[in-house]
N, C-alpha and C positions, 0 to 999 in steps of 0.2 A: 749364587747370592747367599750371604750369610746373615743371620740375625744376631743382634746383640742380646746379652742376658737381660732378664727382666729389670726394669728400672723403676724405682720408687721415688717420685718427686719429693724433694725436701719441703719442709713447711714454708720456707722462704727461699725463693730462687736467688742465686748469686751468679754474677757474670764471671766466666773463666776466659780471659783473653786468649786468642789464638786457639780456639777449641776445634780446629780442624776445618777442612773444606777449602775450596779454591779461593773464596773471598773472606777467609777468617781474619786476614790482616786489616780489613776495613770495616768489619761488622762491629757494632757496639750498641749498647742499650740507651744511649743518650743522644740528644740532638745538639745543634749548634756547631760553630766553626772550630777547627783544630789549628788553623793557621791564618795569618793575615795575608791575603792575596787578592788583589783587585782583578777584575775581569777586563780583558781587552775590549775595545769598541772600534768597529770598523766604519766604513763610509756609508753603509746603507741604513735606512730606518729600522729594519728588523735585524736584531742581533740574536743568533742562536748559539747556545752552549750545550753541546751534546756529544753523543757517541752512537755509532751505527748498530746499536742493539735494536730489537724490534720496536721498542717504545721510541727510540730516536728516529728510526726509519719512517715511522708514521708521519712525522712532521716534515722531514725533508722531502718525502714523496709529495705531500700536499703542496709545499712551497714550489717544487719543480713543476707540478701540474698547473698551479696558478700562473707561473711564468709562461708555460707553454700555451696557456689559454689567453695570453695577452695582458695579464694584470701586472704591469711593470712596477707597481707599488709594492709587490711582493719580493722585490730584490732583497737579498739578505747576505749577511756574513755569517758563516758557520765556523765556530771555534771548537777544537777538539777538547773534550773533557775526559781525561784518563781516569776512569773510576778505580782501576787497579792501583793507581798511585795516590788515590784519595783527593783528586782535584775537586770533587764535589763538596769537600769540607772546607774549602777556602772561604774566607769571609765574604768576598764578592759574590761567589756562587750562592752562599747561604742567604745573602740579602735578596737574591732573586727567587730562590727556592728554599724556604726554610726546612723543607723535607729532605734536602740534599740528595735528590734523585734527578737523573737526566730524563728528558731534556728540560732546559729552562730557556726563557726567551724574554727579551726586552723590545718593546715597540716604541721607538723614539720619534714616530711621526706625529705624536700627540703633544699638546702644550705641556702636559705633565707625563713624562715617559711611563708606560704601563708595564709592570712585570707580569709574567705569565708562567705558571707551572702546572703540572699534570697534563700529559699529552692529549687526552681527550678534550680537556678544556681549551687547550691551545688550538686544536683542530677546529672546534666549534667557533672560537673567536675569529680565526682566519677566514673560515667559510662565510661567516656573517659579515665580516669586514669587507670582503671583496664580492659578496653575493654570488658565490660559485661553489659547486660541488656539494650543495645542500638543496634538496628539492623545494620548489616553491608551492607545489600542491600540498595542502595541509595534511592530508592523509599520508602521503609519502614522506613528508617531513617528520611526522610522528614516528613512522616506521624507521626512518634513518636514525632518529635519536634513540629509539629502543635498541637497535642493533649496535650503535656506538657504545651505549652504556652496557650492553651485554658483553661486549669485548672487554671493557674496563673491569667488569666484575668477574669475568670468566678466566681471562689470561693468567692471573696469579696462580691458578690451579695448574696451568700448563707450565709456566716458568718457574715460579718459586716452589711449586709442588713437584710436578713430574720432572722438570728439567733439573732441579737441584738434586733430588734424590737419585735420579737415573745417571746424571752426568757428573755432578760436582761433589756430592757427599763423600767424605773419606771412607765410609763403610757402606756397602750395598745392603740395604735393609729391605727384605722382600715385602713386608707389610706396607711400607711407605710407597715403594715403587708400584705395587699392585693397586693400591688405593688411588694414586694419582694417575696411573695409566688408565684405569677404568673410567675416571672422570674425564680425562682428555679424550678418550674414544667416545664417550657420551656426547661431549661438546662437538666433536667432528661429525657425529651422526645428526645432531641438531642442524648443523650447517648443511650437511649433505641433503637432508630432507627438504630444507628450504630452497636450496639451489636446484633441486630437481624441477621446480616449477618457476624459477626466477633467474633471469640472466645476471642480475645484480641484487644486492641485499635489499635495496629500497626503491626498486623501479627504474632507477638510473644510476650511473656510476657516481659515487658520492664518497664523503669522508667515512662513511660506515665501511665501505669496501676497502678503503686504504688502511683503516685501523685494523680490521680483521685480517686482511691479507698479510700485514706486516708480521703477525704472529702465526696464524693458522695456514695462510697461503705458503709462507716460507717453510712451515713444518712439513706440509705435504710435498713440497718441492725438494725436500731432503736437506735443508739448510740449518736445521736446529737439532742440536744434541746428538746427531748421528743416530737418530731413533726411528727413521722412516720404516725400516724393515720390522723393528720391534713392535711398532704400533700398527703395522699393515696399512699404511696411509693410502696405498694404491687402491684399496677397496672402496675408498670414498671418492668415487669417480666424478661426481658432480662438483665436489670441492676442488679436485685436481684440475678439471676443465676450467673452472672459474679462475683458479690461481694462475694457470698458464696464460690465460687471456690477459690478466692484469700484468703479469710479469713481462709480457711482450711490449708494454707501453714504454716508449722512450723516456718519458719523465720519471717513470718508476725505476727504470734502470739507473738514471742519474741519481735519484733520491737514495737508492741503495748504496751508492758509492760515498756519499757525503759523510764526513767524520768517521770513515772506516779506516782502522789502523791494523786490521788483521785480515786473514784470508788471502785470496789471489792478489798479487801486487797490482795487476791491471784494473782491479775493482776498488782500489783504495784511493780516496781523495781526503786526506787528513783534515784539510781546511778548505772551505769554499768561500771566495770573496767576489767572484764574477763568473758569468757563464763561460768565459774563455778558459777558466780553469780546467774544464773538461776536455779541452782540445789536445792535451798531452796524452790522453788515453785513446786506445784504439776505437775507431768509429763502429766497428762491428760489435763491440761490447756495449757502447753507449747508445748508438742509434741516433736518428734525427727525428724531428717532428714533422718533416715535410712528407 
């Protein structure tokens, strides 16, 4: 790993378009739409616009878990948003999420359709709407909320911090990688210590587990940034055990597939409009709920 020469920040920062990195072509310092493009609307009350990154997977896992638990009102259409092509800057998407990040959702089951953005908020909304995967015990509910918001606050250090500088930055900067690797490992240790005495994050399987698993579970399962060996994730044995248990759930397997346009072809379901859409995939990959 090489370090860059010392850098003295200018008095006033100026944007240099295309300043390197995998996502340089879509990064910019302003908000708002760049094109006029309406979003499609399918047949179900819930319309999801997403991509199978960890933040997108959180919501599709929850929706599949709700359906598996018998909540038919959670049927949904999932439309692929290609962030590499800038779909998130279309006018329709910005109307739903002014922050131009996936996932975004519309709930058309209400008299006035409700927009939703920020994955943690979407998960809390759905859990409360259907009365599922959120503890009813007051103490456990508070614990669930604490861990859900822990994930929302912690994962940017893993993704935008460690993941960016380790996997995507055009130059490997030792200081940056060391800093965020240290913080990622500290977070894994937080989880490992908690899971040493707890089967799930908040007493029962909940939205806190789904949210944290989508980032940290997939990290220890070797699916993020090809960094499992670098971070020695196998040493966090309690996290690995918990991650493998959740990974084996059929609804989680389905949720991982939705809006996936990369990776193994058999695990890709670019759009999802009905449960039967999974039938074209091998059953040993998807599993069943029986």
